[in-house]
Biopython code that builds the backbone (N, CA, C, O; Angstrom):
import numpy as np
from Bio.PDB.StructureBuilder import StructureBuilder

atoms = [
    (1, "MET", "N", (0.836, -1.182, 0.000)),
    (1, "MET", "CA", (0.000, 0.000, 0.000)),
    (1, "MET", "C", (0.885, 1.251, 0.000)),
    (1, "MET", "O", (1.881, 1.306, 0.721)),
    (2, "ILE", "N", (0.533, 2.229, -0.787)),
    (2, "ILE", "CA", (1.296, 3.469, -0.899)),
    (2, "ILE", "C", (0.814, 4.452, 0.163)),
    (2, "ILE", "O", (-0.389, 4.639, 0.347)),
    (3, "ASN", "N", (1.760, 5.077, 0.860)),
    (3, "ASN", "CA", (1.419, 6.070, 1.888)),
    (3, "ASN", "C", (1.345, 7.458, 1.273)),
    (3, "ASN", "O", (2.259, 8.267, 1.431)),
    (4, "GLN", "N", (0.271, 7.724, 0.582)),
    (4, "GLN", "CA", (0.084, 9.028, -0.032)),
    (4, "GLN", "C", (-1.333, 9.502, 0.231)),
    (4, "GLN", "O", (-2.235, 8.708, 0.499)),
    (5, "SER", "N", (-1.508, 10.817, 0.148)),
    (5, "SER", "CA", (-2.852, 11.368, 0.253)),
    (5, "SER", "C", (-2.960, 12.551, -0.689)),
    (5, "SER", "O", (-1.971, 12.992, -1.274)),
    (6, "THR", "N", (-4.143, 13.043, -0.824)),
    (6, "THR", "CA", (-4.398, 14.193, -1.674)),
    (6, "THR", "C", (-4.791, 15.362, -0.795)),
    (6, "THR", "O", (-5.598, 15.213, 0.122)),
    (7, "ILE", "N", (-4.216, 16.539, -1.076)),
    (7, "ILE", "CA", (-4.599, 17.744, -0.343)),
    (7, "ILE", "C", (-5.004, 18.811, -1.351)),
    (7, "ILE", "O", (-4.507, 18.838, -2.476)),
    (8, "LEU", "N", (-5.899, 19.676, -0.942)),
    (8, "LEU", "CA", (-6.329, 20.782, -1.791)),
    (8, "LEU", "C", (-5.504, 22.011, -1.455)),
    (8, "LEU", "O", (-5.356, 22.375, -0.289)),
    (9, "LEU", "N", (-4.972, 22.641, -2.481)),
    (9, "LEU", "CA", (-4.183, 23.862, -2.291)),
    (9, "LEU", "C", (-4.768, 24.959, -3.163)),
    (9, "LEU", "O", (-5.236, 24.704, -4.273)),
    (10, "ASP", "N", (-4.738, 26.179, -2.650)),
    (10, "ASP", "CA", (-5.139, 27.313, -3.468)),
    (10, "ASP", "C", (-4.153, 27.458, -4.618)),
    (10, "ASP", "O", (-2.983, 27.094, -4.497)),
    (11, "LYS", "N", (-4.630, 27.988, -5.718)),
    (11, "LYS", "CA", (-3.761, 28.184, -6.885)),
    (11, "LYS", "C", (-2.595, 29.109, -6.562)),
    (11, "LYS", "O", (-1.496, 28.930, -7.087)),
    (12, "LYS", "N", (-2.828, 30.105, -5.694)),
    (12, "LYS", "CA", (-1.735, 31.014, -5.339)),
    (12, "LYS", "C", (-0.642, 30.280, -4.553)),
    (12, "LYS", "O", (0.536, 30.619, -4.674)),
    (13, "VAL", "N", (-1.019, 29.284, -3.755)),
    (13, "VAL", "CA", (-0.026, 28.487, -3.016)),
    (13, "VAL", "C", (0.775, 27.638, -3.998)),
    (13, "VAL", "O", (1.989, 27.487, -3.852)),
    (14, "ILE", "N", (0.101, 27.092, -4.983)),
    (14, "ILE", "CA", (0.800, 26.295, -5.991)),
    (14, "ILE", "C", (1.801, 27.164, -6.755)),
    (14, "ILE", "O", (2.914, 26.723, -7.039)),
    (15, "LEU", "N", (1.414, 28.378, -7.083)),
    (15, "LEU", "CA", (2.339, 29.294, -7.765)),
    (15, "LEU", "C", (3.551, 29.608, -6.892)),
    (15, "LEU", "O", (4.678, 29.671, -7.384)),
    (16, "LEU", "N", (3.313, 29.805, -5.586)),
    (16, "LEU", "CA", (4.429, 30.061, -4.663)),
    (16, "LEU", "C", (5.349, 28.842, -4.576)),
    (16, "LEU", "O", (6.571, 28.987, -4.535)),
    (17, "LEU", "N", (4.771, 27.663, -4.550)),
    (17, "LEU", "CA", (5.577, 26.443, -4.512)),
    (17, "LEU", "C", (6.421, 26.319, -5.778)),
    (17, "LEU", "O", (7.587, 25.931, -5.711)),
    (18, "LYS", "N", (5.843, 26.642, -6.917)),
    (18, "LYS", "CA", (6.602, 26.591, -8.172)),
    (18, "LYS", "C", (7.788, 27.548, -8.127)),
    (18, "LYS", "O", (8.881, 27.207, -8.579)),
    (19, "LYS", "N", (7.574, 28.752, -7.581)),
    (19, "LYS", "CA", (8.666, 29.725, -7.471)),
    (19, "LYS", "C", (9.742, 29.282, -6.485)),
    (19, "LYS", "O", (10.914, 29.626, -6.640)),
    (20, "ALA", "N", (9.339, 28.517, -5.469)),
    (20, "ALA", "CA", (10.268, 28.122, -4.411)),
    (20, "ALA", "C", (11.124, 26.913, -4.787)),
    (20, "ALA", "O", (12.101, 26.608, -4.102)),
    (21, "ARG", "N", (10.767, 26.235, -5.856)),
    (21, "ARG", "CA", (11.541, 25.046, -6.256)),
    (21, "ARG", "C", (13.011, 25.391, -6.455)),
    (21, "ARG", "O", (13.359, 26.460, -6.956)),
    (22, "GLU", "N", (13.861, 24.455, -6.047)),
    (22, "GLU", "CA", (15.304, 24.634, -6.250)),
    (22, "GLU", "C", (15.728, 24.179, -7.647)),
    (22, "GLU", "O", (16.728, 24.648, -8.190)),
    (23, "HIS", "N", (14.960, 23.272, -8.208)),
    (23, "HIS", "CA", (15.192, 22.830, -9.592)),
    (23, "HIS", "C", (13.850, 22.376, -10.165)),
    (23, "HIS", "O", (12.967, 21.977, -9.406)),
    (24, "PRO", "N", (13.682, 22.429, -11.467)),
    (24, "PRO", "CA", (12.370, 22.167, -12.083)),
    (24, "PRO", "C", (11.784, 20.789, -11.805)),
    (24, "PRO", "O", (10.564, 20.631, -11.808)),
    (25, "ARG", "N", (12.623, 19.795, -11.565)),
    (25, "ARG", "CA", (12.114, 18.441, -11.351)),
    (25, "ARG", "C", (11.837, 18.138, -9.869)),
    (25, "ARG", "O", (11.413, 17.035, -9.527)),
    (26, "GLN", "N", (12.074, 19.102, -9.016)),
    (26, "GLN", "CA", (11.804, 18.908, -7.589)),
    (26, "GLN", "C", (10.290, 18.771, -7.390)),
    (26, "GLN", "O", (9.511, 19.590, -7.877)),
    (27, "THR", "N", (9.895, 17.728, -6.669)),
    (27, "THR", "CA", (8.463, 17.506, -6.457)),
    (27, "THR", "C", (7.956, 18.413, -5.343)),
    (27, "THR", "O", (8.724, 18.892, -4.507)),
    (28, "TYR", "N", (6.646, 18.637, -5.352)),
    (28, "TYR", "CA", (6.055, 19.425, -4.273)),
    (28, "TYR", "C", (6.262, 18.720, -2.940)),
    (28, "TYR", "O", (6.456, 19.370, -1.913)),
    (29, "ASN", "N", (6.221, 17.410, -2.956)),
    (29, "ASN", "CA", (6.424, 16.647, -1.727)),
    (29, "ASN", "C", (7.812, 16.913, -1.145)),
    (29, "ASN", "O", (7.951, 17.142, 0.056)),
    (30, "GLU", "N", (8.837, 16.881, -1.998)),
    (30, "GLU", "CA", (10.204, 17.162, -1.549)),
    (30, "GLU", "C", (10.317, 18.592, -1.021)),
    (30, "GLU", "O", (10.920, 18.843, 0.022)),
    (31, "LEU", "N", (9.729, 19.505, -1.758)),
    (31, "LEU", "CA", (9.793, 20.909, -1.373)),
    (31, "LEU", "C", (9.075, 21.159, -0.050)),
    (31, "LEU", "O", (9.610, 21.835, 0.828)),
    (32, "LEU", "N", (7.878, 20.623, 0.096)),
    (32, "LEU", "CA", (7.126, 20.811, 1.341)),
    (32, "LEU", "C", (7.832, 20.167, 2.532)),
    (32, "LEU", "O", (7.836, 20.721, 3.631)),
    (33, "GLU", "N", (8.426, 18.998, 2.310)),
    (33, "GLU", "CA", (9.166, 18.355, 3.399)),
    (33, "GLU", "C", (10.329, 19.230, 3.854)),
    (33, "GLU", "O", (10.571, 19.374, 5.052)),
    (34, "LYS", "N", (11.049, 19.814, 2.895)),
    (34, "LYS", "CA", (12.170, 20.699, 3.236)),
    (34, "LYS", "C", (11.681, 21.948, 3.970)),
    (34, "LYS", "O", (12.280, 22.370, 4.959)),
    (35, "ILE", "N", (10.595, 22.532, 3.479)),
    (35, "ILE", "CA", (10.037, 23.724, 4.121)),
    (35, "ILE", "C", (9.628, 23.426, 5.557)),
    (35, "ILE", "O", (9.897, 24.220, 6.459)),
    (36, "VAL", "N", (8.984, 22.295, 5.771)),
    (36, "VAL", "CA", (8.533, 21.924, 7.115)),
    (36, "VAL", "C", (9.717, 21.703, 8.050)),
    (36, "VAL", "O", (9.694, 22.139, 9.201)),
    (37, "ARG", "N", (10.751, 21.028, 7.555)),
    (37, "ARG", "CA", (11.944, 20.801, 8.396)),
    (37, "ARG", "C", (12.589, 22.136, 8.801)),
    (37, "ARG", "O", (12.983, 22.314, 9.954)),
    (38, "ILE", "N", (12.692, 23.053, 7.864)),
    (38, "ILE", "CA", (13.268, 24.372, 8.161)),
    (38, "ILE", "C", (12.396, 25.112, 9.172)),
    (38, "ILE", "O", (12.909, 25.720, 10.111)),
    (39, "PHE", "N", (11.092, 25.060, 8.981)),
    (39, "PHE", "CA", (10.167, 25.729, 9.896)),
    (39, "PHE", "C", (10.300, 25.183, 11.314)),
    (39, "PHE", "O", (10.316, 25.950, 12.276)),
    (40, "ILE", "N", (10.395, 23.867, 11.447)),
    (40, "ILE", "CA", (10.526, 23.256, 12.779)),
    (40, "ILE", "C", (11.828, 23.701, 13.447)),
    (40, "ILE", "O", (11.835, 24.018, 14.636)),
    (41, "LYS", "N", (12.930, 23.728, 12.690)),
    (41, "LYS", "CA", (14.211, 24.170, 13.248)),
    (41, "LYS", "C", (14.140, 25.626, 13.702)),
    (41, "LYS", "O", (14.638, 25.974, 14.772)),
    (42, "LEU", "N", (13.520, 26.469, 12.883)),
    (42, "LEU", "CA", (13.391, 27.878, 13.255)),
    (42, "LEU", "C", (12.542, 28.045, 14.508)),
    (42, "LEU", "O", (12.846, 28.873, 15.367)),
    (43, "LYS", "N", (11.494, 27.267, 14.605)),
    (43, "LYS", "CA", (10.626, 27.336, 15.771)),
    (43, "LYS", "C", (11.387, 26.914, 17.034)),
    (43, "LYS", "O", (11.265, 27.553, 18.079)),
    (44, "GLU", "N", (12.169, 25.841, 16.931)),
    (44, "GLU", "CA", (12.969, 25.389, 18.076)),
    (44, "GLU", "C", (14.004, 26.444, 18.447)),
    (44, "GLU", "O", (14.234, 26.705, 19.628)),
    (45, "ARG", "N", (14.623, 27.044, 17.447)),
    (45, "ARG", "CA", (15.631, 28.075, 17.703)),
    (45, "ARG", "C", (14.996, 29.290, 18.374)),
    (45, "ARG", "O", (15.577, 29.872, 19.290)),
    (46, "ASN", "N", (13.817, 29.666, 17.923)),
    (46, "ASN", "CA", (13.113, 30.797, 18.501)),
    (46, "ASN", "C", (12.781, 30.529, 19.970)),
    (46, "ASN", "O", (12.887, 31.428, 20.803)),
    (47, "GLN", "N", (12.383, 29.307, 20.286)),
    (47, "GLN", "CA", (12.090, 28.963, 21.677)),
    (47, "GLN", "C", (13.351, 29.083, 22.521)),
    (47, "GLN", "O", (13.297, 29.558, 23.655)),
    (48, "TYR", "N", (14.492, 28.652, 21.974)),
    (48, "TYR", "CA", (15.761, 28.757, 22.681)),
    (48, "TYR", "C", (16.126, 30.226, 22.897)),
    (48, "TYR", "O", (16.563, 30.608, 23.982)),
    (49, "ASP", "N", (15.945, 31.048, 21.854)),
    (49, "ASP", "CA", (16.242, 32.476, 21.965)),
    (49, "ASP", "C", (15.356, 33.145, 23.019)),
    (49, "ASP", "O", (15.830, 33.980, 23.789)),
    (50, "GLU", "N", (14.083, 32.782, 23.055)),
    (50, "GLU", "CA", (13.178, 33.340, 24.055)),
    (50, "GLU", "C", (13.605, 32.932, 25.465)),
    (50, "GLU", "O", (13.532, 33.732, 26.397)),
    (51, "PHE", "N", (14.048, 31.690, 25.613)),
    (51, "PHE", "CA", (14.527, 31.201, 26.906)),
    (51, "PHE", "C", (15.736, 32.017, 27.365)),
    (51, "PHE", "O", (15.795, 32.455, 28.514)),
    (52, "LEU", "N", (16.696, 32.218, 26.463)),
    (52, "LEU", "CA", (17.880, 33.010, 26.815)),
    (52, "LEU", "C", (17.506, 34.446, 27.160)),
    (52, "LEU", "O", (18.055, 35.029, 28.095)),
    (53, "HIS", "N", (16.583, 35.006, 26.414)),
    (53, "HIS", "CA", (16.151, 36.374, 26.659)),
    (53, "HIS", "C", (15.541, 36.516, 28.053)),
    (53, "HIS", "O", (15.798, 37.499, 28.748)),
    (54, "LYS", "N", (14.739, 35.543, 28.458)),
    (54, "LYS", "CA", (14.123, 35.597, 29.790)),
    (54, "LYS", "C", (15.177, 35.527, 30.884)),
    (54, "LYS", "O", (15.096, 36.242, 31.884)),
    (55, "ILE", "N", (16.166, 34.663, 30.689)),
    (55, "ILE", "CA", (17.246, 34.549, 31.672)),
    (55, "ILE", "C", (18.031, 35.860, 31.745)),
    (55, "ILE", "O", (18.352, 36.337, 32.833)),
    (56, "GLN", "N", (18.336, 36.433, 30.591)),
    (56, "GLN", "CA", (19.103, 37.673, 30.541)),
    (56, "GLN", "C", (18.336, 38.838, 31.148)),
    (56, "GLN", "O", (18.939, 39.705, 31.781)),
    (57, "GLN", "N", (17.032, 38.876, 30.972)),
    (57, "GLN", "CA", (16.230, 39.950, 31.538)),
    (57, "GLN", "C", (16.400, 40.021, 33.050)),
    (57, "GLN", "O", (16.569, 41.104, 33.611)),
    (58, "GLU", "N", (16.357, 38.897, 33.691)),
    (58, "GLU", "CA", (16.480, 38.863, 35.149)),
    (58, "GLU", "C", (17.856, 39.374, 35.589)),
    (58, "GLU", "O", (17.961, 40.158, 36.532)),
    (59, "LYS", "N", (18.896, 38.930, 34.906)),
    (59, "LYS", "CA", (20.252, 39.354, 35.259)),
    (59, "LYS", "C", (20.435, 40.850, 34.981)),
    (59, "LYS", "O", (21.048, 41.551, 35.786)),
    (60, "MET", "N", (19.920, 41.343, 33.867)),
    (60, "MET", "CA", (20.042, 42.763, 33.550)),
    (60, "MET", "C", (19.287, 43.619, 34.570)),
    (60, "MET", "O", (19.757, 44.686, 34.965)),
    (61, "ARG", "N", (18.143, 43.152, 34.983)),
    (61, "ARG", "CA", (17.379, 43.877, 36.005)),
    (61, "ARG", "C", (18.194, 43.945, 37.297)),
    (61, "ARG", "O", (18.226, 44.974, 37.973)),
    (62, "GLU", "N", (18.849, 42.833, 37.624)),
    (62, "GLU", "CA", (19.686, 42.780, 38.829)),
    (62, "GLU", "C", (20.852, 43.770, 38.723)),
    (62, "GLU", "O", (21.195, 44.444, 39.694)),
    (63, "LEU", "N", (21.454, 43.847, 37.535)),
    (63, "LEU", "CA", (22.602, 44.730, 37.350)),
    (63, "LEU", "C", (22.214, 46.196, 37.269)),
    (63, "LEU", "O", (22.923, 47.053, 37.797)),
    (64, "TRP", "N", (21.117, 46.491, 36.627)),
    (64, "TRP", "CA", (20.744, 47.882, 36.390)),
    (64, "TRP", "C", (19.897, 48.497, 37.487)),
    (64, "TRP", "O", (20.035, 49.684, 37.782)),
    (65, "ASP", "N", (19.044, 47.730, 38.080)),
    (65, "ASP", "CA", (18.139, 48.263, 39.111)),
    (65, "ASP", "C", (18.740, 48.045, 40.497)),
    (65, "ASP", "O", (18.281, 47.191, 41.256)),
    (66, "ASN", "N", (19.761, 48.819, 40.814)),
    (66, "ASN", "CA", (20.352, 48.696, 42.147)),
    (66, "ASN", "C", (20.625, 50.091, 42.713)),
    (66, "ASN", "O", (20.692, 51.074, 41.975)),
    (67, "ASN", "N", (20.778, 50.154, 44.004)),
    (67, "ASN", "CA", (20.936, 51.440, 44.697)),
    (67, "ASN", "C", (22.243, 52.143, 44.353)),
    (67, "ASN", "O", (22.293, 53.373, 44.338)),
    (68, "LYS", "N", (23.298, 51.388, 44.077)),
    (68, "LYS", "CA", (24.591, 52.005, 43.780)),
    (68, "LYS", "C", (24.512, 52.854, 42.513)),
    (68, "LYS", "O", (25.094, 53.937, 42.453)),
    (69, "ASP", "N", (23.797, 52.367, 41.502)),
    (69, "ASP", "CA", (23.641, 53.158, 40.276)),
    (69, "ASP", "C", (22.877, 54.442, 40.561)),
    (69, "ASP", "O", (23.219, 55.505, 40.042)),
    (70, "GLU", "N", (21.854, 54.343, 41.377)),
    (70, "GLU", "CA", (21.062, 55.526, 41.705)),
    (70, "GLU", "C", (21.902, 56.541, 42.475)),
    (70, "GLU", "O", (21.721, 57.745, 42.292)),
    (71, "GLU", "N", (22.818, 56.084, 43.336)),
    (71, "GLU", "CA", (23.699, 56.999, 44.076)),
    (71, "GLU", "C", (24.607, 57.750, 43.102)),
    (71, "GLU", "O", (24.849, 58.942, 43.294)),
    (72, "TRP", "N", (25.111, 57.088, 42.069)),
    (72, "TRP", "CA", (25.968, 57.729, 41.079)),
    (72, "TRP", "C", (25.176, 58.772, 40.283)),
    (72, "TRP", "O", (25.693, 59.845, 39.973)),
    (73, "GLU", "N", (23.929, 58.454, 39.958)),
    (73, "GLU", "CA", (23.117, 59.402, 39.193)),
    (73, "GLU", "C", (22.846, 60.680, 39.989)),
    (73, "GLU", "O", (22.730, 61.759, 39.408)),
    (74, "ASN", "N", (22.747, 60.564, 41.306)),
    (74, "ASN", "CA", (22.430, 61.700, 42.163)),
    (74, "ASN", "C", (23.669, 62.421, 42.684)),
    (74, "ASN", "O", (23.545, 63.404, 43.414)),
    (75, "ALA", "N", (24.852, 61.953, 42.326)),
    (75, "ALA", "CA", (26.090, 62.531, 42.856)),
    (75, "ALA", "C", (26.397, 63.870, 42.218)),
    (75, "ALA", "O", (27.405, 64.495, 42.549)),
]
sb = StructureBuilder()
sb.init_structure("model")
sb.init_model(0)
sb.init_chain("A")
sb.init_seg("    ")
for serial, (resi, resn, name, xyz) in enumerate(atoms, 1):
    if name == "N":
        sb.init_residue(resn, " ", resi, " ")
    sb.init_atom(name, np.array(xyz, "f"), 0.0, 1.0, " ", f" {name:<3s}", serial, name[0])
structure = sb.get_structure()
């Protein structure tokens, strides 16, 4: 049994897929698989970046929001 299915795509999506091909014989299946893999990696990377940003926010708040800095500003 073949593991395939049929999906409906808007004509504008098909045109975008045609433009995105790396070579004329590349199938939509190959192209979509590559796009999905890239999207998943970007999503994972974005989650990592957000995690680092949250950690850095706390440390920056600790460094910047302290009484010693305020004493220098008022000197």
